[in-house]
C-alpha positions, 0 to 999 in steps of 0.5 A: 249665063253663069260662069265658074271662074278661078281667081288667084292673087299672088302677093308678097306674103300670101297666095289666095284662091277664089273659085266662084260662079259669076252671073254676068246678067246680074253681076252676082258672084257666089263663092264656091271655094276660098283659100289662103296660104302664107307663102312669103314669096317676097321674103328678102326681095327688098334687100336682094332684088330676087325671089329666093329659091325656097320662096319659089318652091313654097309658092309653086307647091301651094299653087299645085294644090290650087290647080288640083282644086280648080280642075275638080271644080271644072272651072271655065277660065282662070286669071292669076295676078301677081303683085308687089314681090314679082314687080320688084324681082329680077328673076320674075321670069323664072316664077312665070315659067314655074306658074305656067308649068303648074297652072297652065296659064301665065301670071299677069304681073300687074301695076300698082294702079291695076292692083288698086282698081281690082281691089276697089271693084272687089271691095265696093260692089256690096257697099252700095247695097249696104248703104241703100239698106241702112241709114247709117251705112258706109257712104261714098266716095270711098277711100279703099286701102289695100295693105299688102306685103310689099306695097299698099294701094289707095283708090278713091271713088264710088261703086257702080251706079244703079243699073250697072253690073256690080264691080264696074267701079265706074266712079273711080277718081284716083289711085296710087300704090306706095311701097309700105307693105307689112313684109317690107316694113318688117324686114327694113325696120321692125327686126327686134323682138319686140321692136324697139322705139327707134325701129318703130319710129323709123317705120313710122317715118317711112309710112308717113312719107309715103302717105304724104305722096298719097295725099299729093296724088289722091284727094283723100279728104273727099272720101266719106268712108275708109274701107280697109282690105287684106289680112292685116286689116281683118286681123286687126278687126278680129283682135279689136272685136276680141274674137276667140278665133278668126271668123270672116263673117264677123270681120266682114264690114266690121266698123273699127274706130280710129281709137280701137285701131290705135290701141291694137297697133300699139299693143301688137308693137309692144308684144313679143313674137310668142305673145302675138302667136298666142292670139286666138284669131292670129293666122300663124303666117301673120305673126311676124308682120302684123305689127307693121300692117297694123301700124300702116292702118293706124297711120292712115287713119291719123294722117287722113283724119278718119274716125273709123275704118270699115274692114272688108273680106272682099278685095282683089280676088273678087275684083279678079273674078268679076274682071274675067266676066268683063264686069270691072277691073 
């Protein structure tokens, strides 16, 4: 029996909603509504250790709009997860109380490993079908990299095998979360407009140190395909594809060469804020942090020896929706 569910992902930079119909028998997920707003909940958390009052107000204001949409859609069950910013904040309880008052449920402040598992389930469910239908489709095992605002998650594995529900993710091998998100790196290092060479070098050193930790914990060289998730990756894809406006149908499963990613990252880091804001496919909320996000993706490709990355529009939101129906995560 099909169930209508609502999945909410509250990250450091964005607040996203997916209302979907999930069929547990077939594992099919059908979008009813997807929404994303940049709320920057984690603004300043790296420096202060607290969620700022203005950031809380922005986030709860957008959440109230999502709650209205959920009621209108007659959703049967809601799951909201909160990630890096709320893991780091000393006043996370204040955030939780506000969410419960607006939404009627408490947010689940999940670990980096849980975040990685949900992202993997959401990103890889369709890839088995893509591989089956194409001789040159993406091949497992997959290394899924989810570049967030405060942290980046890595998970290596294979999607559900034939006969299992989509999103089961039973072939998962290893996962880790490291603190190299695009907001965190921008606030720590990339403060000039445009960033200086010294600032870029400092950010790069942070990223490379984190990637050494990843390589020690996850056998990344076993992966045959790198899959990139979240707004930094899909924005880089849109720029690399030279899209006049952002189009998720074109960025979803786009294959970007390592050279193309490197060129986009170098260009973004050389540009002023005004120049980045003028890019037609750029979401206004990503203008300040896209350089750091692109740099993370570029360093992942170089450090782990991938010649390309497959961008995915489906990620932790889809994993959360499947988890409500007991199909993964």
